ZATI-563592 format. One record per residue (C-alpha): x negated, y negated, z; residue in one letter. Coordinates in steps of 0.5 Angstrom, whole numbers, plus 500, padded with zeros to 3 digits. Layout:
N
+-----+-----+-----+------+
!   X !   Y !   Z ! rest !
+-----+-----+-----+------+
!   X !   Y !   Z !    A !
...
+-----+-----+-----+------+
***
This chain:
457
+-----+-----+-----+------+
!   X !   Y !   Z ! rest !
+-----+-----+-----+------+
! 360 ! 309 ! 586 !    X !
! 361 ! 306 ! 593 !    X !
! 363 ! 299 ! 593 !    X !
! 359 ! 293 ! 593 !    X !
! 359 ! 287 ! 598 !    X !
! 356 ! 280 ! 598 !    X !
! 357 ! 273 ! 600 !    X !
! 357 ! 267 ! 596 !    X !
! 355 ! 260 ! 599 !    X !
! 354 ! 253 ! 597 !    X !
! 350 ! 247 ! 599 !    X !
! 353 ! 241 ! 601 !    X !
! 351 ! 234 ! 604 !    X !
! 353 ! 237 ! 611 !    X !
! 349 ! 243 ! 610 !    X !
! 350 ! 250 ! 607 !    X !
! 356 ! 253 ! 608 !    X !
! 359 ! 260 ! 606 !    X !
! 365 ! 260 ! 601 !    X !
! 367 ! 267 ! 602 !    X !
! 366 ! 274 ! 601 !    X !
! 365 ! 278 ! 595 !    X !
! 367 ! 286 ! 593 !    X !
! 365 ! 289 ! 587 !    X !
! 367 ! 296 ! 584 !    X !
! 367 ! 299 ! 577 !    X !
! 374 ! 297 ! 576 !    X !
! 374 ! 290 ! 579 !    X !
! 371 ! 284 ! 582 !    X !
! 375 ! 281 ! 588 !    X !
! 373 ! 274 ! 592 !    X !
! 376 ! 271 ! 598 !    X !
! 375 ! 264 ! 601 !    X !
! 374 ! 263 ! 608 !    X !
! 378 ! 259 ! 612 !    X !
! 373 ! 254 ! 614 !    X !
! 372 ! 253 ! 606 !    X !
! 379 ! 253 ! 605 !    X !
! 380 ! 247 ! 610 !    X !
! 374 ! 243 ! 607 !    X !
! 377 ! 242 ! 600 !    X !
! 371 ! 243 ! 596 !    X !
! 370 ! 246 ! 589 !    X !
! 371 ! 254 ! 589 !    X !
! 368 ! 260 ! 585 !    X !
! 371 ! 257 ! 578 !    X !
! 376 ! 252 ! 575 !    X !
! 381 ! 258 ! 574 !    X !
! 380 ! 260 ! 582 !    X !
! 381 ! 254 ! 585 !    X !
! 382 ! 254 ! 593 !    X !
! 388 ! 250 ! 593 !    X !
! 391 ! 255 ! 589 !    X !
! 389 ! 262 ! 591 !    X !
! 389 ! 260 ! 599 !    X !
! 388 ! 267 ! 603 !    X !
! 390 ! 271 ! 597 !    X !
! 383 ! 274 ! 593 !    X !
! 381 ! 272 ! 586 !    X !
! 381 ! 279 ! 582 !    X !
! 378 ! 280 ! 576 !    X !
! 378 ! 287 ! 572 !    X !
! 371 ! 289 ! 570 !    X !
! 369 ! 292 ! 563 !    X !
! 363 ! 294 ! 560 !    X !
! 362 ! 288 ! 557 !    X !
! 364 ! 284 ! 563 !    X !
! 362 ! 288 ! 569 !    X !
! 363 ! 282 ! 574 !    X !
! 367 ! 275 ! 574 !    X !
! 365 ! 271 ! 568 !    X !
! 362 ! 266 ! 573 !    X !
! 358 ! 271 ! 577 !    X !
! 355 ! 274 ! 570 !    X !
! 352 ! 267 ! 568 !    X !
! 348 ! 267 ! 574 !    X !
! 344 ! 274 ! 572 !    X !
! 339 ! 273 ! 567 !    X !
! 342 ! 273 ! 561 !    X !
! 341 ! 279 ! 556 !    X !
! 337 ! 275 ! 550 !    X !
! 330 ! 277 ! 547 !    X !
! 328 ! 270 ! 550 !    X !
! 329 ! 271 ! 557 !    X !
! 323 ! 272 ! 561 !    X !
! 326 ! 273 ! 567 !    X !
! 331 ! 279 ! 565 !    X !
! 325 ! 282 ! 562 !    X !
! 321 ! 282 ! 568 !    X !
! 326 ! 284 ! 573 !    X !
! 329 ! 289 ! 569 !    X !
! 322 ! 292 ! 569 !    X !
! 322 ! 292 ! 576 !    X !
! 329 ! 295 ! 577 !    X !
! 326 ! 301 ! 572 !    X !
! 321 ! 303 ! 578 !    X !
! 326 ! 304 ! 583 !    X !
! 328 ! 311 ! 585 !    X !
! 333 ! 312 ! 582 !    X !
! 333 ! 306 ! 577 !    X !
! 340 ! 303 ! 577 !    X !
! 345 ! 305 ! 571 !    X !
! 346 ! 300 ! 565 !    X !
! 352 ! 296 ! 566 !    X !
! 355 ! 294 ! 573 !    X !
! 349 ! 297 ! 577 !    X !
! 344 ! 293 ! 573 !    X !
! 348 ! 287 ! 573 !    X !
! 349 ! 287 ! 581 !    X !
! 342 ! 289 ! 582 !    X !
! 340 ! 283 ! 578 !    X !
! 345 ! 278 ! 581 !    X !
! 342 ! 280 ! 588 !    X !
! 335 ! 279 ! 586 !    X !
! 336 ! 272 ! 582 !    X !
! 343 ! 269 ! 584 !    X !
! 341 ! 263 ! 588 !    X !
! 339 ! 256 ! 587 !    X !
! 341 ! 256 ! 579 !    X !
! 345 ! 252 ! 574 !    X !
! 352 ! 250 ! 578 !    X !
! 353 ! 250 ! 586 !    X !
! 354 ! 258 ! 587 !    X !
! 348 ! 262 ! 591 !    X !
! 349 ! 269 ! 592 !    X !
! 346 ! 273 ! 598 !    X !
! 347 ! 281 ! 600 !    X !
! 349 ! 278 ! 607 !    X !
! 350 ! 272 ! 611 !    X !
! 344 ! 273 ! 615 !    X !
! 340 ! 273 ! 608 !    X !
! 343 ! 267 ! 606 !    X !
! 342 ! 263 ! 613 !    X !
! 334 ! 265 ! 613 !    X !
! 334 ! 263 ! 606 !    X !
! 337 ! 256 ! 607 !    X !
! 333 ! 255 ! 614 !    X !
! 326 ! 257 ! 610 !    X !
! 322 ! 251 ! 610 !    X !
! 319 ! 249 ! 603 !    X !
! 311 ! 248 ! 602 !    X !
! 311 ! 244 ! 596 !    X !
! 303 ! 244 ! 595 !    X !
! 302 ! 251 ! 596 !    X !
! 308 ! 253 ! 591 !    X !
! 304 ! 248 ! 586 !    X !
! 298 ! 251 ! 587 !    X !
! 300 ! 257 ! 584 !    X !
! 302 ! 253 ! 578 !    X !
! 296 ! 256 ! 574 !    X !
! 297 ! 263 ! 575 !    X !
! 305 ! 262 ! 574 !    X !
! 303 ! 259 ! 567 !    X !
! 298 ! 264 ! 565 !    X !
! 303 ! 269 ! 566 !    X !
! 308 ! 266 ! 563 !    X !
! 304 ! 264 ! 557 !    X !
! 302 ! 271 ! 556 !    X !
! 309 ! 274 ! 556 !    X !
! 311 ! 269 ! 551 !    X !
! 305 ! 270 ! 546 !    X !
! 306 ! 278 ! 548 !    X !
! 299 ! 278 ! 549 !    X !
! 299 ! 282 ! 555 !    X !
! 304 ! 287 ! 554 !    X !
! 306 ! 292 ! 559 !    X !
! 300 ! 291 ! 563 !    X !
! 303 ! 284 ! 566 !    X !
! 304 ! 285 ! 574 !    X !
! 311 ! 284 ! 574 !    X !
! 312 ! 284 ! 581 !    X !
! 307 ! 278 ! 581 !    X !
! 311 ! 274 ! 576 !    X !
! 317 ! 275 ! 580 !    X !
! 314 ! 273 ! 586 !    X !
! 312 ! 266 ! 583 !    X !
! 318 ! 265 ! 579 !    X !
! 323 ! 266 ! 586 !    X !
! 330 ! 268 ! 586 !    X !
! 333 ! 263 ! 581 !    X !
! 336 ! 265 ! 575 !    X !
! 333 ! 263 ! 569 !    X !
! 337 ! 260 ! 563 !    X !
! 340 ! 264 ! 557 !    X !
! 339 ! 263 ! 549 !    X !
! 334 ! 265 ! 544 !    X !
! 328 ! 260 ! 546 !    X !
! 325 ! 262 ! 553 !    X !
! 327 ! 257 ! 559 !    X !
! 326 ! 257 ! 566 !    X !
! 328 ! 252 ! 571 !    X !
! 323 ! 247 ! 574 !    X !
! 321 ! 241 ! 577 !    X !
! 317 ! 235 ! 574 !    X !
! 314 ! 228 ! 576 !    X !
! 320 ! 223 ! 575 !    X !
! 316 ! 218 ! 570 !    X !
! 317 ! 216 ! 563 !    X !
! 311 ! 220 ! 560 !    X !
! 310 ! 227 ! 562 !    X !
! 303 ! 231 ! 563 !    X !
! 305 ! 238 ! 563 !    X !
! 305 ! 239 ! 570 !    X !
! 311 ! 243 ! 573 !    X !
! 313 ! 246 ! 579 !    X !
! 318 ! 251 ! 582 !    X !
! 325 ! 248 ! 582 !    X !
! 328 ! 243 ! 588 !    X !
! 320 ! 241 ! 590 !    X !
! 321 ! 234 ! 593 !    X !
! 314 ! 231 ! 590 !    X !
! 308 ! 233 ! 586 !    X !
! 302 ! 230 ! 589 !    X !
! 306 ! 225 ! 592 !    X !
! 310 ! 223 ! 586 !    X !
! 318 ! 224 ! 586 !    X !
! 321 ! 229 ! 582 !    X !
! 327 ! 231 ! 578 !    X !
! 329 ! 238 ! 576 !    X !
! 329 ! 240 ! 569 !    X !
! 330 ! 246 ! 564 !    X !
! 323 ! 248 ! 562 !    X !
! 323 ! 251 ! 554 !    X !
! 317 ! 254 ! 552 !    X !
! 317 ! 254 ! 544 !    X !
! 316 ! 262 ! 542 !    X !
! 311 ! 263 ! 536 !    X !
! 317 ! 266 ! 532 !    X !
! 321 ! 259 ! 532 !    X !
! 315 ! 254 ! 530 !    X !
! 317 ! 247 ! 531 !    X !
! 324 ! 248 ! 534 !    X !
! 323 ! 244 ! 540 !    X !
! 321 ! 238 ! 536 !    X !
! 328 ! 239 ! 532 !    X !
! 331 ! 240 ! 538 !    X !
! 328 ! 233 ! 540 !    X !
! 331 ! 230 ! 534 !    X !
! 338 ! 232 ! 535 !    X !
! 338 ! 230 ! 542 !    X !
! 335 ! 223 ! 540 !    X !
! 341 ! 223 ! 535 !    X !
! 346 ! 225 ! 540 !    X !
! 344 ! 220 ! 545 !    X !
! 343 ! 214 ! 539 !    X !
! 351 ! 215 ! 538 !    X !
! 353 ! 214 ! 545 !    X !
! 354 ! 221 ! 547 !    X !
! 352 ! 223 ! 554 !    X !
! 345 ! 226 ! 553 !    X !
! 340 ! 228 ! 558 !    X !
! 333 ! 225 ! 559 !    X !
! 328 ! 230 ! 556 !    X !
! 320 ! 230 ! 555 !    X !
! 315 ! 234 ! 551 !    X !
! 308 ! 236 ! 552 !    X !
! 303 ! 241 ! 549 !    X !
! 300 ! 245 ! 555 !    X !
! 294 ! 251 ! 552 !    X !
! 297 ! 250 ! 545 !    X !
! 304 ! 251 ! 547 !    X !
! 310 ! 246 ! 546 !    X !
! 314 ! 245 ! 552 !    X !
! 321 ! 241 ! 552 !    X !
! 323 ! 239 ! 559 !    X !
! 330 ! 237 ! 559 !    X !
! 333 ! 233 ! 566 !    X !
! 339 ! 237 ! 569 !    X !
! 345 ! 234 ! 570 !    X !
! 348 ! 239 ! 575 !    X !
! 344 ! 236 ! 580 !    X !
! 346 ! 229 ! 584 !    X !
! 341 ! 224 ! 585 !    X !
! 340 ! 227 ! 592 !    X !
! 339 ! 234 ! 588 !    X !
! 345 ! 237 ! 591 !    X !
! 349 ! 242 ! 586 !    X !
! 354 ! 240 ! 582 !    X !
! 359 ! 245 ! 579 !    X !
! 358 ! 247 ! 572 !    X !
! 362 ! 252 ! 568 !    X !
! 361 ! 254 ! 561 !    X !
! 367 ! 255 ! 556 !    X !
! 366 ! 262 ! 556 !    X !
! 366 ! 263 ! 563 !    X !
! 373 ! 259 ! 563 !    X !
! 376 ! 263 ! 557 !    X !
! 374 ! 270 ! 560 !    X !
! 377 ! 268 ! 567 !    X !
! 383 ! 267 ! 563 !    X !
! 384 ! 272 ! 558 !    X !
! 382 ! 279 ! 559 !    X !
! 381 ! 279 ! 551 !    X !
! 375 ! 274 ! 551 !    X !
! 368 ! 277 ! 553 !    X !
! 364 ! 273 ! 548 !    X !
! 364 ! 268 ! 543 !    X !
! 366 ! 272 ! 538 !    X !
! 372 ! 274 ! 541 !    X !
! 376 ! 267 ! 540 !    X !
! 377 ! 262 ! 535 !    X !
! 375 ! 255 ! 535 !    X !
! 382 ! 252 ! 535 !    X !
! 383 ! 256 ! 541 !    X !
! 378 ! 251 ! 545 !    X !
! 383 ! 246 ! 544 !    X !
! 389 ! 250 ! 547 !    X !
! 384 ! 252 ! 553 !    X !
! 382 ! 244 ! 554 !    X !
! 390 ! 243 ! 554 !    X !
! 392 ! 248 ! 559 !    X !
! 386 ! 247 ! 564 !    X !
! 389 ! 240 ! 564 !    X !
! 395 ! 243 ! 568 !    X !
! 390 ! 246 ! 573 !    X !
! 385 ! 240 ! 574 !    X !
! 384 ! 233 ! 573 !    X !
! 381 ! 233 ! 566 !    X !
! 382 ! 227 ! 561 !    X !
! 385 ! 232 ! 556 !    X !
! 385 ! 228 ! 549 !    X !
! 378 ! 225 ! 551 !    X !
! 375 ! 232 ! 552 !    X !
! 378 ! 235 ! 546 !    X !
! 376 ! 229 ! 541 !    X !
! 369 ! 230 ! 544 !    X !
! 369 ! 237 ! 543 !    X !
! 371 ! 236 ! 536 !    X !
! 366 ! 231 ! 535 !    X !
! 360 ! 235 ! 537 !    X !
! 362 ! 241 ! 533 !    X !
! 362 ! 236 ! 527 !    X !
! 355 ! 233 ! 529 !    X !
! 353 ! 241 ! 529 !    X !
! 356 ! 242 ! 523 !    X !
! 352 ! 236 ! 520 !    X !
! 345 ! 237 ! 523 !    X !
! 345 ! 245 ! 522 !    X !
! 346 ! 247 ! 529 !    X !
! 350 ! 253 ! 527 !    X !
! 349 ! 256 ! 534 !    X !
! 354 ! 251 ! 538 !    X !
! 357 ! 257 ! 542 !    X !
! 361 ! 258 ! 548 !    X !
! 355 ! 258 ! 553 !    X !
! 353 ! 251 ! 550 !    X !
! 359 ! 248 ! 552 !    X !
! 361 ! 247 ! 559 !    X !
! 365 ! 243 ! 564 !    X !
! 362 ! 239 ! 570 !    X !
! 365 ! 238 ! 577 !    X !
! 371 ! 241 ! 581 !    X !
! 378 ! 241 ! 579 !    X !
! 379 ! 234 ! 582 !    X !
! 374 ! 231 ! 577 !    X !
! 372 ! 235 ! 572 !    X !
! 369 ! 233 ! 565 !    X !
! 365 ! 235 ! 559 !    X !
! 358 ! 237 ! 561 !    X !
! 353 ! 232 ! 557 !    X !
! 350 ! 235 ! 550 !    X !
! 345 ! 241 ! 551 !    X !
! 342 ! 246 ! 546 !    X !
! 343 ! 242 ! 540 !    X !
! 337 ! 245 ! 536 !    X !
! 339 ! 246 ! 528 !    X !
! 338 ! 254 ! 528 !    X !
! 340 ! 254 ! 521 !    X !
! 333 ! 252 ! 519 !    X !
! 331 ! 260 ! 520 !    X !
! 335 ! 265 ! 516 !    X !
! 337 ! 270 ! 521 !    X !
! 341 ! 264 ! 524 !    X !
! 344 ! 261 ! 518 !    X !
! 351 ! 261 ! 520 !    X !
! 356 ! 255 ! 520 !    X !
! 359 ! 256 ! 526 !    X !
! 358 ! 261 ! 532 !    X !
! 365 ! 261 ! 534 !    X !
! 369 ! 264 ! 529 !    X !
! 373 ! 259 ! 524 !    X !
! 380 ! 261 ! 521 !    X !
! 380 ! 256 ! 515 !    X !
! 385 ! 256 ! 510 !    X !
! 383 ! 259 ! 503 !    X !
! 388 ! 254 ! 500 !    X !
! 384 ! 248 ! 502 !    X !
! 377 ! 245 ! 501 !    X !
! 371 ! 245 ! 506 !    X !
! 373 ! 238 ! 508 !    X !
! 380 ! 238 ! 508 !    X !
! 379 ! 245 ! 512 !    X !
! 375 ! 241 ! 517 !    X !
! 380 ! 235 ! 518 !    X !
! 385 ! 240 ! 519 !    X !
! 381 ! 243 ! 525 !    X !
! 381 ! 236 ! 528 !    X !
! 389 ! 237 ! 529 !    X !
! 388 ! 243 ! 534 !    X !
! 384 ! 238 ! 538 !    X !
! 389 ! 233 ! 539 !    X !
! 388 ! 229 ! 533 !    X !
! 392 ! 226 ! 527 !    X !
! 390 ! 229 ! 521 !    X !
! 388 ! 221 ! 519 !    X !
! 384 ! 221 ! 525 !    X !
! 380 ! 227 ! 524 !    X !
! 379 ! 225 ! 517 !    X !
! 376 ! 218 ! 519 !    X !
! 372 ! 222 ! 524 !    X !
! 369 ! 226 ! 519 !    X !
! 367 ! 220 ! 515 !    X !
! 364 ! 217 ! 520 !    X !
! 360 ! 223 ! 522 !    X !
! 357 ! 223 ! 515 !    X !
! 355 ! 216 ! 515 !    X !
! 352 ! 217 ! 522 !    X !
! 348 ! 223 ! 520 !    X !
! 346 ! 220 ! 513 !    X !
! 339 ! 220 ! 514 !    X !
! 338 ! 226 ! 518 !    X !
! 335 ! 230 ! 512 !    X !
! 330 ! 225 ! 511 !    X !
! 328 ! 225 ! 519 !    X !
! 327 ! 232 ! 519 !    X !
! 322 ! 232 ! 513 !    X !
! 318 ! 227 ! 517 !    X !
! 317 ! 232 ! 523 !    X !
! 310 ! 235 ! 522 !    X !
! 310 ! 241 ! 527 !    X !
! 316 ! 244 ! 523 !    X !
! 313 ! 248 ! 518 !    X !
! 314 ! 245 ! 511 !    X !
! 318 ! 251 ! 508 !    X !
! 323 ! 250 ! 515 !    X !
! 324 ! 243 ! 514 !    X !
! 326 ! 244 ! 506 !    X !
! 331 ! 250 ! 508 !    X !
! 334 ! 245 ! 513 !    X !
! 334 ! 239 ! 509 !    X !
! 337 ! 242 ! 503 !    X !
! 342 ! 246 ! 507 !    X !
! 345 ! 240 ! 510 !    X !
! 345 ! 236 ! 503 !    X !
! 349 ! 241 ! 500 !    X !
! 354 ! 242 ! 506 !    X !
! 355 ! 234 ! 506 !    X !
! 357 ! 234 ! 498 !    X !
! 361 ! 240 ! 499 !    X !
! 365 ! 236 ! 505 !    X !
! 365 ! 230 ! 501 !    X !
! 368 ! 233 ! 495 !    X !
! 374 ! 236 ! 498 !    X !
! 375 ! 231 ! 503 !    X !
! 382 ! 228 ! 501 !    X !
! 385 ! 221 ! 504 !    X !
! 390 ! 223 ! 509 !    X !
+-----+-----+-----+------+
***
């Protein structure tokens, strides 16, 4: 296989700038910053690849079957999950090529070239500089794009409902969605734009559109409820509201129903008020970039997150103790709301090395309401069999920079903050009664198990 070449650009207040050159082989991925970008002092490829540290030396990442490209680049390809509409569409198009790309590196590279720009974070990937310059130079025609909204929705609706099967015009869908990567996860998601108003009527457009019918807009992640998880978006909205009410940084969100399908729009926080990109990198990307042994959530243990945050504080301007405490707090809230799906891609850092912080709460849906997702934690936890559940949770807090008494106090506070959560779940009319009952009973049992085994410290 021949080496593959690409370029990485980013948008700044002064305009788009080239960040560097990318070379990828089956053995490794190499990235080098340009001289002009090094002089700019802007955030680079990854938190673990700061320009100030690497300078003219290439960033080299060894490829593997599970991670054929640098982890930060892998996050720009449509994720390989059942709910990812864009991956289904683009891989179908790729399969029609002669010859089609081989699974693994060749497929991921082809996807990156097709859908690696204007996504989450600040990186835009292009085959060459000419295509980058042309893409940034091309004028936007908001009304023309919005005019396709009914066609976009019709095709997306058919795909989510799986009512059209392989008869869908994949080329047409890809054209309408554009070269912007969608977001992974079990729930179908798209990057989109909606009117910036308190109430949402279900209108949306492609991302980065400045206005809809003269109304100013904001960029959102648009979630579409699949038939196999009825009520999941109402549950997620409840958990977003819970986190916001407890003072955790939580994005604005809107709900709407279009053609009988539930939608949840969540404001993006990787954009400034001027809608310029802000660097955003998942915990998985940071940990995989720092260790060849980590390629997925199951390759580490929850305590390791505390150590990773500590180490990152030596490379970046990060409030280590505050970040550790909040990650632990978020885990406790996930535990006591039935969200066993708090994995390494549902926690991220926002900003560059000079001003990095924990990104706001996202994807807090309590997936334990469904039997196939009924696990306490997507990230493995090594509990001490000699301790009860409550004391194990308290001991876990010490891995996040907390004393045992402080961790115990935070557990008790979180129990109090979620004391009426099961009752609130039971009031959600869009969630099937069976799912409500399962989740409420599960939560009450976990609360009892913690309270009965949480000793004073």
